[in-house]
Backbone bond lengths (Angstrom), bond angles and torsions (degrees), N, CA, C in turn:
res aa  C-N    CA-C-N  psi(-1)  N-CA   C-N-CA  omega(-1)  CA-C   N-CA-C  phi
1 M - - - 1.464 - - 1.521 111.44 -
2 I 1.338 116.41 -37.76 1.468 119.12 176.73 1.518 110.32 -62.48
3 G 1.339 117.04 -41.75 1.456 120.08 177.51 1.514 112.12 -62.74
4 G 1.335 117.42 -41.09 1.456 120.68 178.54 1.517 112.06 -64.08
5 F 1.333 116.93 -45.92 1.465 120.10 178.07 1.531 111.25 -64.54
6 A 1.336 116.22 -36.82 1.466 119.44 -178.36 1.517 111.38 -66.67
7 I 1.332 117.45 -45.52 1.460 120.19 -178.11 1.534 111.15 -69.84
8 S 1.334 116.58 -19.74 1.459 120.01 178.50 1.525 112.78 -85.92
9 G 1.320 117.37 -8.46 1.461 120.30 178.66 1.513 113.28 85.55
10 F 1.332 118.68 33.56 1.462 121.56 178.73 1.526 109.56 -74.40
11 P 1.355 117.98 140.40 1.479 120.84 -179.76 1.520 112.37 -54.48
12 L 1.334 114.62 147.77 1.466 125.76 179.83 1.524 112.40 72.10
13 L 1.340 116.94 15.33 1.455 121.33 173.09 1.523 108.95 -127.59
14 N 1.333 116.15 162.27 1.462 119.82 -170.14 1.526 113.28 -62.14
15 G 1.341 118.23 -34.34 1.459 120.06 178.92 1.515 112.69 -62.86
16 F 1.318 116.51 -29.91 1.469 120.67 176.70 1.530 110.58 -62.27
17 I 1.338 116.50 -33.65 1.470 121.01 -180.00 1.527 110.15 -78.93
18 S 1.321 117.00 -54.80 1.467 120.56 -172.93 1.525 112.26 -67.95
19 K 1.346 117.69 -45.37 1.459 119.33 177.94 1.520 111.38 -65.82
20 G 1.331 115.02 -38.13 1.465 118.19 178.17 1.518 111.87 -61.66
21 M 1.331 117.54 -39.38 1.470 121.32 178.23 1.525 111.02 -62.01
22 I 1.346 116.27 -45.00 1.469 120.27 -176.80 1.526 110.57 -67.72
23 I 1.341 117.28 -45.82 1.463 120.50 -179.35 1.521 110.95 -65.46
24 S 1.336 116.20 -39.88 1.470 119.72 178.56 1.522 111.20 -64.78
25 A 1.343 117.29 -40.32 1.464 120.65 178.66 1.524 110.55 -64.37
26 A 1.341 117.57 -40.58 1.461 120.25 177.67 1.519 110.95 -65.82
27 G 1.347 117.15 -37.52 1.463 119.67 177.59 1.515 112.59 -66.40
28 H 1.344 118.16 -42.48 1.469 121.49 178.32 1.520 111.13 -64.12
29 D 1.348 116.46 -26.87 1.463 120.23 179.31 1.530 111.85 -90.55
30 H 1.346 115.72 7.15 1.466 122.45 177.18 1.532 111.67 60.05
31 Q 1.345 116.11 38.34 1.465 121.72 176.52 1.526 108.07 -99.93
32 A 1.347 115.40 77.11 1.464 120.17 -173.89 1.519 112.18 -63.60
33 L 1.325 117.11 -39.41 1.461 120.24 -179.78 1.523 111.23 -63.88
34 I 1.336 116.57 -41.50 1.462 120.19 178.72 1.523 110.28 -65.33
35 V 1.327 117.06 -40.55 1.467 120.35 177.48 1.523 110.47 -60.01
36 L 1.343 116.41 -44.75 1.462 120.54 179.67 1.530 111.09 -61.82
37 I 1.341 116.69 -44.03 1.469 120.23 179.89 1.526 110.85 -63.16
38 L 1.338 116.99 -41.52 1.461 120.38 -179.81 1.528 111.54 -66.22
39 L 1.325 116.73 -39.22 1.462 119.31 178.23 1.521 111.26 -66.74
40 M 1.349 115.80 -40.19 1.465 119.49 177.06 1.528 110.98 -64.60
41 A 1.338 116.43 -38.11 1.469 119.80 177.76 1.522 111.09 -64.94
42 A 1.343 116.60 -41.17 1.466 119.96 177.97 1.521 110.97 -63.93
43 S 1.340 116.74 -41.82 1.462 120.18 178.72 1.525 110.89 -66.43
44 G 1.330 117.34 -42.78 1.464 120.02 179.37 1.512 112.59 -64.52
45 T 1.327 116.31 -39.29 1.472 119.62 177.36 1.513 110.93 -63.98
46 F 1.331 116.31 -43.46 1.471 120.29 179.12 1.524 110.74 -63.46
47 L 1.353 116.40 -38.23 1.456 120.79 -179.51 1.525 111.66 -66.64
48 S 1.347 117.18 -49.35 1.466 120.74 -173.03 1.515 113.05 -80.17
49 T 1.320 117.16 -38.38 1.470 120.49 -172.81 1.516 112.87 -92.76
50 T 1.322 116.93 -43.44 1.458 120.09 -170.04 1.522 112.90 -95.28
51 I 1.336 117.72 -25.44 1.474 119.89 -177.56 1.525 111.37 -107.29
52 K 1.325 116.19 -56.45 1.460 120.50 -170.16 1.524 112.26 -64.00
53 I 1.318 117.03 -51.58 1.471 119.72 -177.14 1.528 111.45 -63.32
54 P 1.352 119.81 -50.64 1.480 117.97 178.75 1.527 113.29 -63.41
55 Y 1.335 117.49 -36.10 1.473 119.38 -178.10 1.522 110.49 -61.90
56 Y 1.333 116.52 -51.53 1.458 118.62 -178.85 1.523 112.24 -74.73
57 M 1.318 116.48 -17.61 1.457 119.32 176.18 1.527 110.64 -73.31
58 F 1.342 116.46 -41.56 1.462 119.96 -174.89 1.530 113.06 -98.95
59 F 1.334 117.77 -25.56 1.464 120.26 -175.49 1.525 112.61 -118.91
60 G 1.324 117.90 1.90 1.454 120.07 178.82 1.518 111.88 -79.82
61 K 1.328 115.38 -176.25 1.452 121.26 -179.51 1.524 110.18 -70.48
62 A 1.332 115.42 133.46 1.466 119.98 -177.95 1.527 110.16 -67.41
63 S 1.316 116.00 133.29 1.468 121.34 179.45 1.516 112.16 -100.78
64 K 1.322 116.98 0.90 1.465 122.92 179.43 1.530 111.77 58.88
65 I 1.318 115.47 31.10 1.472 120.87 174.78 1.521 108.07 -104.38
66 E 1.295 116.46 119.83 1.459 120.29 -179.05 1.522 109.57 -84.96
67 A 1.315 114.64 123.38 1.466 120.19 179.42 1.527 109.49 -90.14
68 K 1.309 115.80 139.95 1.457 121.34 177.70 1.516 110.28 -99.14
69 E 1.298 114.92 148.02 1.461 119.62 177.88 1.529 109.67 -65.39
70 P 1.353 118.16 134.98 1.471 119.33 178.74 1.521 110.76 -64.61
71 P 1.328 116.80 160.23 1.481 119.76 -179.34 1.518 111.60 -65.20
72 L 1.312 114.66 166.67 1.471 120.94 -173.75 1.525 111.93 -61.64
73 N 1.333 117.87 -39.58 1.467 118.55 -177.75 1.528 111.81 -63.81
74 M 1.350 117.84 -33.91 1.462 120.45 176.89 1.527 110.81 -70.86
75 L 1.308 117.05 -39.32 1.472 120.12 176.73 1.522 111.21 -62.70
76 I 1.332 116.33 -40.96 1.468 119.77 178.50 1.528 110.29 -64.76
77 G 1.343 117.01 -42.73 1.462 120.25 178.83 1.517 112.22 -61.79
78 M 1.344 117.33 -45.00 1.464 120.04 178.23 1.523 111.41 -66.51
79 G 1.324 116.04 -35.66 1.467 119.10 178.63 1.519 111.73 -65.20
80 I 1.340 117.14 -42.61 1.470 120.57 178.18 1.523 110.59 -62.95
81 A 1.352 116.54 -43.67 1.470 119.86 179.25 1.526 110.98 -63.20
82 A 1.335 117.33 -40.82 1.465 120.37 179.91 1.527 111.03 -64.90
83 V 1.323 117.08 -41.30 1.470 120.28 178.51 1.519 110.89 -63.15
84 L 1.331 117.27 -40.84 1.464 120.33 178.90 1.528 111.28 -66.20
85 C 1.334 117.03 -38.67 1.464 119.95 177.20 1.526 110.85 -59.62
86 L 1.329 115.94 -44.97 1.464 119.96 178.87 1.520 111.96 -68.88
87 L 1.324 116.94 -41.18 1.463 120.74 -176.02 1.519 111.31 -64.39
88 I 1.335 116.76 -44.93 1.466 120.09 179.42 1.520 110.63 -69.43
89 G 1.354 116.96 -35.13 1.460 119.28 179.22 1.509 113.39 -68.49
90 I 1.331 117.02 -30.68 1.472 120.17 -179.53 1.524 111.19 -89.88
91 Y 1.326 117.54 -37.07 1.461 122.54 179.80 1.531 109.46 -119.56
92 P 1.330 118.02 78.40 1.474 120.24 -175.89 1.519 113.78 -64.61
93 G 1.330 117.06 -17.47 1.459 119.08 178.54 1.512 112.67 -60.75
94 L 1.342 117.49 -30.01 1.465 120.64 176.52 1.528 110.76 -62.76
95 F 1.326 115.21 -36.72 1.469 119.87 178.38 1.524 111.01 -75.00
96 Y 1.333 116.74 -40.24 1.473 119.78 179.92 1.520 111.51 -60.80
97 G 1.338 116.70 -35.76 1.456 119.95 -178.66 1.517 113.69 -66.01
98 L 1.321 118.08 -18.22 1.468 121.45 179.43 1.519 112.57 -87.96
99 L 1.321 118.17 -12.30 1.458 121.47 -176.18 1.525 110.67 -82.54
100 P 1.343 117.60 152.17 1.477 120.46 -175.05 1.527 114.48 -74.17
101 Y 1.336 117.77 -17.54 1.466 120.31 -177.58 1.525 109.53 -125.89
102 P 1.331 117.24 155.54 1.465 120.19 178.00 1.531 111.07 -60.74
103 V 1.334 115.76 142.76 1.464 121.65 -177.40 1.524 108.98 -117.37
104 H 1.332 115.21 130.60 1.463 121.24 175.82 1.525 107.33 -123.91
105 F 1.303 115.49 76.18 1.459 121.03 -177.34 1.514 108.67 -135.71
106 E 1.309 116.12 124.67 1.459 122.19 178.68 1.521 108.63 -106.67
107 P 1.327 117.89 106.33 1.468 119.38 -173.97 1.528 114.47 -78.25
108 F 1.340 116.30 -29.15 1.465 118.74 -172.04 1.521 112.04 -90.81
109 T 1.307 115.94 50.48 1.464 120.37 172.79 1.523 108.56 -92.09
110 A 1.338 115.59 156.95 1.468 119.42 -178.92 1.520 110.85 -61.59
111 D 1.323 116.91 -37.39 1.463 120.04 -178.79 1.532 111.30 -65.80
112 H 1.345 115.55 -44.99 1.459 119.15 -178.16 1.520 111.74 -68.10
113 V 1.344 117.35 -43.15 1.465 120.81 -177.80 1.523 110.69 -66.56
114 T 1.344 116.89 -49.35 1.467 119.65 -178.34 1.532 111.41 -67.17
115 G 1.335 116.82 -35.79 1.460 119.40 178.65 1.516 111.94 -65.08
116 S 1.327 116.32 -43.67 1.464 120.09 179.34 1.521 111.28 -66.29
117 L 1.343 116.88 -45.76 1.457 119.38 179.53 1.527 111.26 -65.30
118 G 1.338 117.56 -38.00 1.461 120.53 178.69 1.524 111.25 -62.82
119 L 1.337 116.87 -42.95 1.463 120.29 178.58 1.521 111.12 -62.60
120 L 1.332 116.84 -43.18 1.455 120.15 -177.83 1.528 111.57 -70.42
121 M 1.333 117.26 -39.62 1.457 119.59 179.42 1.529 110.83 -68.30
122 A 1.327 116.87 -35.89 1.467 119.94 175.94 1.528 110.07 -64.07
123 T 1.319 116.89 -36.28 1.458 120.59 176.55 1.519 111.05 -65.01
124 V 1.338 117.03 -41.07 1.466 120.86 177.07 1.523 110.46 -61.76
125 L 1.351 116.54 -44.56 1.463 120.30 179.28 1.529 111.37 -61.42
126 G 1.346 116.49 -43.50 1.458 119.79 178.36 1.518 112.12 -64.08
127 F 1.299 116.99 -34.09 1.461 120.54 179.28 1.523 110.82 -63.39
128 F 1.327 116.48 -47.76 1.457 119.04 -177.44 1.523 112.14 -73.07
129 L 1.336 117.82 -27.63 1.457 119.70 175.72 1.521 111.79 -70.79
130 L 1.330 115.97 -32.97 1.463 121.03 -178.16 1.528 111.33 -106.82
131 L 1.318 116.79 28.33 1.459 121.18 -173.36 1.529 111.86 -60.85
132 K 1.325 117.16 -40.08 1.457 119.69 -178.90 1.526 112.65 -74.33
133 V 1.315 116.34 -23.20 1.453 119.86 -177.09 1.528 111.75 -81.94
134 I 1.316 116.64 -37.34 1.470 120.87 -173.26 1.521 112.46 -101.66
135 K 1.321 117.11 19.62 1.463 118.92 179.39 1.527 109.80 -63.41
136 P 1.315 118.18 151.05 1.475 121.28 -176.82 1.524 111.86 -63.82
137 E 1.297 115.86 146.86 1.451 123.28 175.90 1.529 109.18 -127.31
138 H 1.322 115.12 153.51 1.458 119.78 179.33 1.524 109.46 -78.54
139 H 1.290 117.32 109.75 1.455 122.07 176.82 1.521 108.69 -158.10
140 I 1.316 114.93 168.58 1.464 121.36 -179.98 1.518 108.78 -101.62
141 S 1.308 116.25 126.33 1.464 121.44 177.53 1.528 108.84 -98.03
142 L 1.313 115.41 121.12 1.461 120.45 179.80 1.515 109.69 -90.59
143 D 1.304 115.49 132.77 1.458 121.72 177.30 1.525 108.00 -126.40
144 V 1.328 115.97 -175.83 1.469 118.70 -179.36 1.521 111.98 -63.58
145 D 1.340 117.39 -19.03 1.456 118.63 177.71 1.524 111.80 -66.66
146 W 1.348 117.87 -17.32 1.459 120.82 177.78 1.517 110.81 -58.56
147 F 1.333 116.06 -36.80 1.464 119.82 -176.07 1.522 110.75 -67.14
148 Y 1.340 117.79 -47.84 1.467 116.83 -178.14 1.519 111.50 -77.64
149 R 1.346 118.33 -23.70 1.459 118.40 173.31 1.520 110.95 -68.27
150 M 1.330 116.85 -44.64 1.458 119.78 176.97 1.528 110.91 -67.12
151 G 1.338 116.40 -39.60 1.459 119.35 177.26 1.517 111.83 -61.55
152 T 1.341 116.22 -40.78 1.465 119.71 177.27 1.522 111.37 -65.06
153 R 1.337 116.55 -39.45 1.468 120.15 178.70 1.528 110.66 -62.95
154 I 1.342 116.04 -43.91 1.466 119.71 179.01 1.528 110.53 -64.70
155 F 1.336 116.19 -41.35 1.461 119.78 179.38 1.530 111.25 -63.05
156 L 1.339 117.09 -42.89 1.465 119.88 179.67 1.525 110.67 -65.99
157 W 1.353 117.06 -39.52 1.460 118.98 176.57 1.525 110.76 -62.07
158 F 1.317 116.77 -42.60 1.458 120.73 179.56 1.525 110.91 -64.03
159 A 1.350 115.93 -39.39 1.469 119.43 -179.42 1.524 111.55 -70.62
160 R 1.336 116.54 -36.77 1.463 119.72 -176.13 1.522 112.92 -81.70
161 R 1.332 116.86 -31.44 1.468 119.35 -175.53 1.534 111.72 -97.19
162 P 1.341 119.78 -79.28 1.482 118.88 -174.53 1.526 113.40 -61.79
163 V 1.339 116.43 -45.20 1.467 118.65 -175.75 1.524 110.61 -66.76
164 C 1.346 117.00 -45.53 1.468 119.42 178.87 1.521 111.43 -65.14
165 A 1.352 116.54 -39.04 1.464 118.95 178.02 1.523 110.97 -63.69
166 Y 1.329 116.50 -42.15 1.467 120.19 178.40 1.526 109.98 -64.41
167 E 1.334 117.01 -42.79 1.466 120.51 179.57 1.524 110.94 -63.16
168 G 1.356 116.92 -40.70 1.453 119.87 177.77 1.521 112.34 -66.23
169 F 1.348 116.73 -38.72 1.457 120.33 178.15 1.524 111.11 -63.53
170 I 1.339 116.54 -45.94 1.468 120.78 179.35 1.526 110.67 -63.29
171 T 1.324 116.79 -40.62 1.466 120.21 178.95 1.517 111.16 -63.63
172 E 1.336 116.55 -42.09 1.459 120.30 179.32 1.523 111.01 -64.39
173 I 1.344 117.20 -44.84 1.465 120.44 177.45 1.522 110.58 -60.82
174 S 1.321 116.13 -41.76 1.462 120.11 -179.04 1.519 111.42 -64.46
175 N 1.349 116.50 -42.81 1.466 119.68 -177.10 1.518 112.93 -73.11
176 T 1.333 117.04 -32.43 1.465 119.88 -174.42 1.516 114.36 -96.25
177 V 1.334 118.09 -23.76 1.467 120.37 -174.43 1.525 111.71 -119.44
178 I 1.319 116.86 -56.20 1.471 120.54 -170.61 1.523 111.32 -72.61
179 L 1.336 117.22 -51.13 1.469 119.34 -176.49 1.527 112.57 -62.76
180 P 1.356 121.36 -41.90 1.477 118.81 176.50 1.522 113.19 -59.19
181 V 1.345 117.74 -38.82 1.466 120.40 177.83 1.523 110.56 -64.73
182 I 1.329 116.11 -43.18 1.468 119.84 179.25 1.527 110.45 -62.77
183 Y 1.356 116.76 -43.75 1.460 120.27 178.91 1.542 111.21 -62.55
184 F 1.351 117.14 -39.30 1.460 120.81 179.69 1.525 110.59 -61.69
185 F 1.352 116.46 -51.06 1.458 119.14 -179.95 1.525 111.39 -65.47
186 A 1.323 117.30 -30.49 1.457 119.20 175.98 1.519 111.31 -65.71
187 R 1.349 116.84 -42.63 1.472 120.05 177.64 1.526 111.18 -65.11
188 V 1.370 116.58 -41.25 1.469 119.38 178.14 1.524 110.56 -62.61
189 G 1.324 115.92 -44.29 1.464 119.46 178.89 1.513 112.13 -62.12
190 L 1.348 116.58 -38.70 1.463 119.94 178.73 1.530 110.50 -65.67
191 W 1.348 117.05 -42.21 1.458 120.05 178.93 1.527 111.20 -63.57
192 I 1.354 117.73 -42.84 1.474 121.46 178.15 1.520 110.11 -62.68
193 D 1.311 116.48 -40.97 1.462 120.28 -178.56 1.526 110.73 -64.36
194 R 1.340 115.58 -43.22 1.460 118.48 -176.37 1.534 112.64 -76.23
195 N 1.341 117.31 -41.00 1.455 121.06 -170.16 1.528 114.00 -96.97
196 I 1.303 119.16 -19.62 1.468 120.11 -179.01 1.517 110.98 -115.44
197 V 1.319 116.32 -57.26 1.471 119.66 -176.02 1.516 110.41 -65.41
198 D 1.360 116.19 -52.04 1.467 118.50 -179.63 1.529 111.34 -62.45
199 L 1.357 117.53 -37.64 1.462 120.18 178.84 1.522 111.26 -63.89
200 A 1.350 116.08 -44.14 1.464 119.02 179.15 1.523 111.35 -64.07
201 V 1.321 116.32 -44.16 1.468 119.93 -179.47 1.526 110.62 -63.99
202 N 1.340 116.67 -46.85 1.458 119.83 -179.10 1.538 111.62 -65.64
203 S 1.346 117.30 -38.66 1.472 119.89 178.56 1.517 111.04 -65.42
204 T 1.325 116.67 -42.61 1.472 120.11 178.02 1.518 110.78 -62.67
205 A 1.328 115.23 -42.64 1.466 118.57 -179.81 1.526 110.98 -64.12
206 N 1.339 116.90 -42.89 1.474 119.74 178.57 1.527 111.38 -64.48
207 F 1.341 117.23 -39.33 1.455 120.28 178.41 1.518 111.10 -62.69
208 V 1.335 116.65 -44.23 1.473 120.33 179.37 1.520 110.63 -63.60
209 I 1.351 114.95 -41.91 1.471 118.07 -179.98 1.525 110.51 -63.26
210 N 1.340 117.59 -44.85 1.463 120.83 179.97 1.530 111.77 -64.81
211 M 1.339 117.34 -42.65 1.449 120.68 177.95 1.517 111.04 -63.42
212 S 1.310 115.40 -37.48 1.470 118.22 178.44 1.520 110.34 -63.83
213 A 1.334 115.50 -43.08 1.462 118.46 178.34 1.526 111.01 -63.34
214 F 1.351 117.19 -41.25 1.459 120.75 178.61 1.513 111.34 -63.41
215 V 1.341 116.81 -44.41 1.476 120.81 179.95 1.515 110.11 -62.61
216 R 1.329 116.62 -38.06 1.464 118.75 178.49 1.533 111.07 -63.13
217 R 1.337 115.65 -37.78 1.469 118.06 179.52 1.533 111.54 -71.69
218 V 1.350 115.54 -34.84 1.470 118.99 -179.88 1.519 111.03 -68.72
219 Q 1.309 117.26 -35.39 1.464 120.49 -177.69 1.533 108.88 -77.90
220 T 1.367 113.88 80.90 1.483 119.40 -179.23 1.515 112.92 -85.76
221 G 1.333 117.38 -21.90 1.462 121.05 -177.82 1.522 114.08 90.04
222 L 1.369 118.89 0.90 1.470 122.88 179.36 1.517 109.35 -91.75
223 V 1.367 116.53 133.43 1.467 121.75 -178.36 1.513 110.47 -65.07
224 Q 1.335 117.75 -34.23 1.447 121.01 -178.35 1.531 110.79 -62.79
225 H 1.307 115.87 -42.49 1.466 119.03 178.82 1.519 111.25 -62.87
226 Y 1.344 117.51 -41.87 1.467 120.58 179.69 1.518 110.57 -64.62
227 A 1.329 116.53 -39.01 1.469 120.93 -179.54 1.526 110.46 -65.56
228 V 1.334 116.35 -43.84 1.468 120.01 177.26 1.526 110.11 -61.22
229 G 1.336 115.95 -41.56 1.454 119.30 179.25 1.509 111.83 -62.73
230 M 1.355 117.41 -41.62 1.447 120.39 179.38 1.524 111.00 -64.68
231 V 1.350 117.11 -40.59 1.468 120.87 178.94 1.514 110.42 -62.53
232 I 1.336 115.90 -45.87 1.471 119.46 179.20 1.517 110.73 -61.70
233 G 1.344 116.66 -40.37 1.461 120.05 179.23 1.512 111.69 -64.02
234 I 1.357 116.95 -42.03 1.464 119.86 -179.76 1.517 110.02 -65.36
235 M 1.322 116.57 -39.86 1.460 119.79 179.62 1.540 110.51 -64.69
236 L 1.312 117.06 -40.17 1.466 119.82 177.89 1.514 111.37 -63.48
237 I 1.342 115.94 -40.04 1.467 119.88 179.02 1.519 110.26 -63.48
238 I 1.355 116.56 -42.22 1.474 120.30 -179.67 1.512 110.44 -64.82
239 I 1.345 116.50 -41.29 1.454 119.52 -178.51 1.523 110.59 -65.98
240 I 1.339 115.43 -44.57 1.469 118.54 -179.83 1.506 111.12 -64.64
241 Y 1.346 117.67 -39.89 1.469 121.20 -179.78 1.547 110.44 -65.41
242 S 1.372 114.36 -38.75 1.476 118.98 179.57 1.523 110.95 -65.52
243 L 1.325 116.35 -42.15 1.457 120.75 178.84 1.527 112.07 -65.38
244 I 1.309 115.28 -39.76 1.467 118.26 178.05 1.522 110.65 -70.35
245 G 1.335 116.86 -42.78 1.467 119.86 179.67 1.520 111.11 -66.10
246 G 1.354 118.92 -39.42 1.451 121.88 178.92 1.506 112.71 -67.49
C-alpha cells in the first residue's frame, strides 16, 4: 500500500516530491498538454494500483485461495523500500542532494498539497461512482513480457525439434557409417604395425646385432688374418669383374 500511494504522488511520500517537481517544471515551461497528461497518469495510477487492486483484494468475492506469507528476504526488501519512500517524502533534501543540479522546489505548499489531495480524492469518488462499470473481468493482459515469453517458446521448440533431430541424425550417421570405417582402418593399421613395421624393425635390429657380433669376432688384431682377408677380397673382386666383363 505504501508503494501504491507513493507511485500515485500521495503527500509525505517520495512520489509526491518527484512527480510534483516534474509537473511543476512542465507548468513553469507553459506545457499545458504535458501537465494534463501527467495529471491523468497520476490519477490513473492511483485508480488502478492504489484503489482498484486493494479494494477487490480485501472486499471482493472470496476465491478460497489461501495466501502464504512471503519469505523473510522479500519482507526485508519491501520494508527497506517503504522506509525510503517515507524518508524521501518527509525529508526531500536527501533526494535533492542526489540530483546533478541544484534544486529550488518547495513541495509542502498549500497549493501543491491541496491540489494533489484534490486530484486523488476526485479519483476515489470517480471509482466508487463507476464501481459497477470498472469491476474486474477475466481476461489476459499482454505486456512486453509476451515478446520474450513467445521468443523463449520458439527458441525451445527450435532446440527440441530441428536441433535435436539434426543432432540425432548426425549421431546415427556417425555410429553406423563413420565410426565403423574408422575402426576398420584402425584395425588394419594395427595389423600392419604389428606384422610388417615391427617385423621389419626387429629383423633389421637383429641383423645389425648379429653383424656386429660377427665383426667383433673377425677383428682379431692379427696382421695375418687381415692379409688373408684382403687377398680373399681381391680375388672376389677379380672374379666378379671377370664374370661381368665376360
